[in-house]
Backbone bond lengths (Angstrom), bond angles and torsions (degrees), N, CA, C in turn:
res aa  C-N    CA-C-N  psi(-1)  N-CA   C-N-CA  omega(-1)  CA-C   N-CA-C  phi
1 M - - - 1.460 - - 1.530 109.22 -
2 T 1.289 116.44 133.57 1.470 120.54 179.87 1.518 110.06 -92.71
3 E 1.324 113.05 139.01 1.465 119.16 178.87 1.522 108.68 -84.84
4 T 1.307 116.34 130.79 1.460 121.33 177.67 1.523 108.48 -95.05
5 R 1.311 115.32 125.30 1.461 120.64 178.87 1.519 108.78 -113.07
6 P 1.320 116.15 145.17 1.468 117.50 176.59 1.526 109.93 -65.24
7 S 1.307 115.37 145.83 1.462 118.43 178.47 1.524 109.05 -67.16
8 P 1.335 116.65 149.90 1.460 118.87 -179.86 1.530 110.45 -60.47
9 A 1.302 114.89 149.54 1.464 120.01 179.99 1.522 109.89 -64.16
10 T 1.299 115.61 143.88 1.463 120.26 174.96 1.528 108.25 -76.90
11 P 1.320 116.59 161.66 1.461 118.66 175.33 1.532 112.63 -54.10
12 R 1.329 117.29 -39.31 1.470 121.18 179.83 1.526 110.07 -65.94
13 D 1.351 117.11 -40.02 1.471 120.74 177.55 1.524 111.11 -63.07
14 R 1.345 116.33 -44.11 1.474 119.69 178.43 1.519 110.74 -60.39
15 A 1.331 115.88 -42.75 1.466 120.91 179.79 1.527 110.37 -62.72
16 A 1.320 117.42 -45.49 1.472 121.27 -179.69 1.523 110.50 -64.27
17 D 1.333 117.43 -41.57 1.467 120.82 178.26 1.521 111.13 -63.12
18 W 1.330 116.75 -40.53 1.469 122.53 179.89 1.524 109.94 -61.37
19 L 1.328 116.70 -46.09 1.465 120.92 178.26 1.525 110.73 -64.79
20 H 1.312 116.24 -44.55 1.468 121.28 -179.62 1.525 111.08 -60.75
21 S 1.341 117.97 -36.72 1.469 121.52 -178.64 1.524 112.19 -61.24
22 A 1.328 116.78 -22.71 1.467 121.64 179.22 1.521 111.87 -105.83
23 G 1.331 116.93 4.71 1.454 120.11 179.55 1.515 114.02 74.92
24 L 1.339 116.94 22.52 1.467 120.49 -179.95 1.518 110.67 -94.49
25 R 1.316 115.43 138.18 1.456 121.45 177.76 1.531 108.71 -70.10
26 P 1.334 117.68 132.56 1.471 120.73 -177.18 1.532 112.49 -82.71
27 T 1.319 116.63 76.36 1.463 120.15 176.14 1.532 109.05 -69.53
28 R 1.313 116.59 166.87 1.458 120.78 179.55 1.525 111.36 -57.56
29 Q 1.342 116.39 -45.28 1.462 120.38 -178.13 1.532 110.86 -67.15
30 R 1.323 117.73 -45.15 1.464 120.42 179.15 1.523 111.38 -60.71
31 L 1.331 116.53 -42.78 1.460 120.00 178.92 1.535 111.34 -63.79
32 A 1.315 116.99 -41.86 1.464 120.62 179.97 1.528 110.57 -61.16
33 L 1.324 116.94 -44.32 1.460 120.78 -179.39 1.529 111.17 -72.34
34 A 1.325 116.78 -43.59 1.465 120.59 -179.80 1.526 110.94 -62.26
35 E 1.309 116.97 -35.65 1.465 119.87 178.80 1.525 110.99 -63.34
36 R 1.335 118.16 -39.63 1.465 121.50 176.56 1.531 110.63 -68.38
37 L 1.331 117.20 -31.58 1.467 120.96 -176.15 1.527 113.53 -80.83
38 V 1.326 117.80 -45.23 1.472 120.45 -171.92 1.522 113.87 -129.00
39 G 1.322 117.47 4.45 1.455 121.05 -174.26 1.515 114.98 -59.24
40 D 1.337 117.01 -30.93 1.463 118.86 -179.60 1.527 112.44 -95.16
41 G 1.339 116.72 2.40 1.457 120.47 178.22 1.516 114.92 83.72
42 H 1.339 117.89 3.90 1.463 121.39 179.64 1.528 110.79 -104.62
43 D 1.322 116.27 151.32 1.459 121.02 176.54 1.530 109.70 -74.94
44 R 1.326 115.43 152.91 1.453 121.80 -178.05 1.525 110.76 -133.85
45 H 1.338 114.67 150.07 1.461 123.68 167.15 1.521 104.82 -118.28
46 V 1.315 117.52 113.07 1.464 120.65 -176.85 1.521 110.16 -129.57
47 T 1.308 114.65 156.55 1.458 120.49 165.10 1.522 106.05 -98.80
48 A 1.309 116.62 163.97 1.460 119.30 177.11 1.527 109.94 -60.20
49 E 1.316 116.13 -38.95 1.462 120.18 -178.47 1.525 111.60 -66.88
50 S 1.334 117.81 -42.10 1.470 119.26 -179.53 1.530 110.89 -68.13
51 L 1.328 117.67 -35.54 1.462 120.51 177.17 1.531 110.57 -68.75
52 Y 1.317 116.73 -39.40 1.470 121.77 176.24 1.528 110.26 -58.76
53 E 1.337 116.77 -46.63 1.465 121.08 -179.80 1.527 111.38 -64.56
54 A 1.337 117.77 -43.67 1.466 121.49 -179.49 1.523 111.23 -64.53
55 T 1.311 116.27 -37.86 1.458 120.49 179.98 1.525 110.25 -68.34
56 G 1.330 116.74 -43.21 1.464 120.63 176.90 1.520 111.64 -63.26
57 A 1.334 117.05 -40.38 1.470 120.94 179.38 1.527 111.63 -64.23
58 A 1.338 116.41 -25.73 1.467 120.96 178.07 1.527 111.51 -84.65
59 G 1.348 116.40 1.57 1.456 120.15 176.98 1.516 114.72 88.63
60 E 1.318 117.25 9.82 1.472 121.25 179.04 1.525 109.14 -94.28
61 K 1.312 116.13 138.94 1.471 121.17 178.00 1.525 108.92 -100.67
62 V 1.332 115.31 110.29 1.459 122.42 177.03 1.522 106.64 -143.28
63 S 1.318 117.37 132.96 1.459 119.83 -179.37 1.527 110.40 -74.97
64 L 1.329 115.56 157.81 1.463 120.22 178.10 1.530 110.41 -62.65
65 A 1.309 117.97 -37.03 1.468 121.22 177.30 1.527 110.72 -61.89
66 T 1.322 116.96 -39.74 1.471 120.53 177.71 1.519 110.37 -65.71
67 V 1.328 117.48 -38.28 1.466 120.63 177.59 1.525 109.46 -60.44
68 Y 1.330 117.54 -49.69 1.465 120.82 178.83 1.528 111.23 -58.26
69 N 1.324 116.88 -49.02 1.469 120.48 -178.63 1.526 111.78 -62.53
70 T 1.319 116.94 -39.83 1.454 120.70 -178.72 1.518 111.22 -70.12
71 L 1.327 117.78 -39.77 1.461 120.05 176.34 1.530 110.54 -60.87
72 R 1.314 117.22 -40.91 1.471 120.73 176.95 1.535 110.14 -62.14
73 T 1.323 116.71 -42.97 1.467 120.81 178.01 1.522 110.62 -61.15
74 F 1.338 117.46 -43.63 1.461 121.15 178.67 1.529 110.75 -61.90
75 C 1.331 116.89 -39.59 1.471 120.30 178.02 1.530 110.59 -66.08
76 E 1.316 117.08 -46.60 1.471 120.89 179.59 1.521 111.74 -61.12
77 A 1.337 117.10 -30.16 1.462 121.58 179.76 1.522 112.22 -82.54
78 G 1.342 117.10 -5.65 1.459 120.72 178.71 1.520 114.50 85.76
79 L 1.324 117.28 10.49 1.462 120.56 -179.94 1.525 112.47 -81.50
80 M 1.327 116.64 -25.72 1.458 122.30 -175.62 1.520 109.11 -141.30
81 R 1.318 114.51 169.42 1.468 121.32 171.93 1.514 108.65 -126.62
82 E 1.315 114.75 143.29 1.458 120.02 173.96 1.520 107.73 -92.62
83 I 1.320 116.35 129.98 1.458 123.02 178.41 1.525 106.67 -116.02
84 T 1.312 116.95 116.07 1.455 121.28 179.78 1.523 108.17 -97.84
85 V 1.331 116.65 121.39 1.460 120.18 -178.89 1.521 112.52 -99.23
86 D 1.284 116.99 -21.14 1.461 122.06 170.52 1.523 106.40 -158.78
87 G 1.290 117.57 176.78 1.451 120.23 -175.24 1.518 115.00 -62.59
88 A 1.331 117.09 -18.24 1.455 119.94 -174.73 1.524 113.70 -111.39
89 R 1.342 118.34 -4.28 1.453 118.84 -173.68 1.525 111.10 -134.78
90 S 1.325 115.14 126.12 1.458 121.84 175.57 1.517 109.55 -121.37
91 Y 1.309 114.62 143.20 1.465 122.51 172.80 1.517 107.34 -114.71
92 F 1.313 115.77 154.05 1.454 121.52 178.25 1.519 107.18 -120.69
93 D 1.324 115.39 128.41 1.460 122.90 -171.67 1.520 109.61 -114.68
94 T 1.330 117.07 124.72 1.460 120.35 179.23 1.519 112.57 -76.61
95 R 1.314 118.03 -11.54 1.468 121.46 174.47 1.533 106.25 -88.84
96 A 1.321 116.53 100.52 1.464 121.58 -166.86 1.525 114.91 -81.95
97 E 1.336 118.54 -15.90 1.472 117.71 -179.10 1.531 110.17 -77.18
98 D 1.332 115.69 160.08 1.464 120.68 -179.25 1.525 110.30 -62.21
99 H 1.331 116.33 131.38 1.460 122.26 174.23 1.527 107.94 -166.03
100 P 1.336 117.10 154.29 1.466 120.82 -178.91 1.526 111.79 -82.12
101 H 1.321 114.66 164.78 1.465 121.73 -179.12 1.519 111.42 -132.35
102 F 1.330 115.04 150.87 1.457 122.79 166.90 1.528 106.44 -100.27
103 F 1.330 116.03 137.23 1.458 121.09 174.49 1.519 107.69 -122.39
104 W 1.331 115.87 116.74 1.455 121.69 178.74 1.526 108.43 -85.62
105 E 1.337 116.35 111.02 1.457 121.07 -174.02 1.531 113.64 -64.00
106 E 1.346 118.29 -36.39 1.456 120.66 -175.60 1.526 113.15 -63.25
107 D 1.342 117.07 -42.27 1.460 118.60 -175.57 1.524 114.03 -116.03
108 G 1.330 117.41 3.25 1.458 120.61 177.39 1.509 113.82 68.74
109 H 1.335 116.84 29.75 1.465 121.56 -178.02 1.527 109.71 -93.09
110 L 1.330 117.13 133.78 1.464 123.14 177.10 1.519 108.23 -112.99
111 S 1.340 116.04 133.72 1.468 120.59 177.62 1.519 109.08 -142.41
112 D 1.334 115.54 162.89 1.463 120.18 178.09 1.516 110.01 -70.75
113 A 1.325 115.98 141.08 1.462 122.62 172.19 1.524 107.15 -102.94
114 P 1.325 117.59 154.78 1.464 119.64 -178.20 1.532 111.83 -66.91
115 A 1.315 116.04 111.20 1.466 121.54 -177.27 1.524 112.20 -62.99
116 A 1.319 117.19 -33.74 1.469 120.45 -177.64 1.528 112.12 -64.91
117 E 1.330 117.19 -21.39 1.460 120.93 -179.16 1.527 113.11 -91.17
118 L 1.313 117.72 -5.42 1.460 121.69 -179.82 1.525 109.39 -91.98
119 H 1.316 116.07 127.52 1.466 120.67 177.89 1.525 108.92 -129.84
120 I 1.310 116.13 115.04 1.457 122.27 175.24 1.520 105.59 -113.65
121 D 1.319 115.54 112.01 1.459 120.06 -175.82 1.518 113.82 -77.56
122 R 1.317 116.01 -34.09 1.454 117.95 -175.91 1.512 109.89 -160.89
123 L 1.311 115.47 141.89 1.458 122.18 174.40 1.524 108.52 -109.97
124 P 1.312 117.06 152.82 1.464 118.28 173.63 1.521 109.10 -65.53
125 G 1.314 116.01 150.49 1.457 119.72 177.51 1.514 110.98 -67.75
126 A 1.300 115.56 148.61 1.465 120.43 177.23 1.525 108.74 -72.34
127 P 1.319 117.47 149.06 1.470 120.12 176.96 1.530 110.34 -60.85
128 E 1.299 115.56 158.93 1.460 120.80 179.91 1.522 110.23 -55.73
129 G 1.320 115.54 134.27 1.451 121.62 179.21 1.520 113.90 85.01
130 A 1.339 117.25 6.80 1.475 120.75 -179.49 1.524 109.36 -131.22
131 E 1.317 114.70 160.69 1.465 120.63 173.84 1.515 108.86 -134.94
132 I 1.315 116.48 152.78 1.458 120.84 178.67 1.523 107.84 -74.81
133 A 1.324 116.77 122.56 1.457 122.06 -179.13 1.529 111.42 -89.76
134 A 1.322 116.96 -35.83 1.461 121.09 -178.95 1.518 108.44 -166.95
135 V 1.309 115.44 160.03 1.458 121.92 173.23 1.521 106.50 -126.04
136 D 1.318 116.69 115.71 1.458 121.26 178.46 1.520 108.36 -100.18
137 V 1.323 116.54 126.92 1.457 121.52 177.94 1.520 108.05 -113.04
138 V 1.331 115.50 114.95 1.463 122.06 176.23 1.525 106.83 -120.15
139 I 1.324 115.63 115.97 1.457 122.17 -179.32 1.524 107.60 -98.20
140 R 1.313 115.54 113.93 1.468 120.58 -176.93 1.534 108.98 -82.53
141 L 1.326 114.96 133.83 1.464 120.85 -178.55 1.520 110.18 -124.27
142 R 1.325 114.90 150.32 1.481 121.29 168.91 1.521 107.43 -142.74
143 R 1.290 116.04 150.21 1.455 121.26 179.71 1.518 110.26 -70.27
144 K 1.321 116.34 146.17 1.481 121.73 178.24 1.505 110.38 -75.93
């Protein structure tokens, strides 16, 4: 007897499931962007500009303003995290749990760093009336 397995999800199905998991309505623009972000099942580090270019190259029409607004919505819904590497550049990471990053200064590339190798023994206490919301670790690298 042969075992019947469901066919693998399409990129569009993965994108719709990702949006649904956060309670977001799958509009045309959200689906187009989500498909570029999670359609192949791999995590991504993108800038708004790189996602805009990838979406346009796939034949989807979405404005850069919509890309920015949608990325913010995805972050607010807990689907992504914004990683700021300097005052002028933000990356958006589809791997939403806390983990460190490597930032290659020469080419502006952001990648995951091995979390198991990071050890933070103690953080300073938050000022009165505040709490620590997150700790972002970005390790800047340059070639020797």
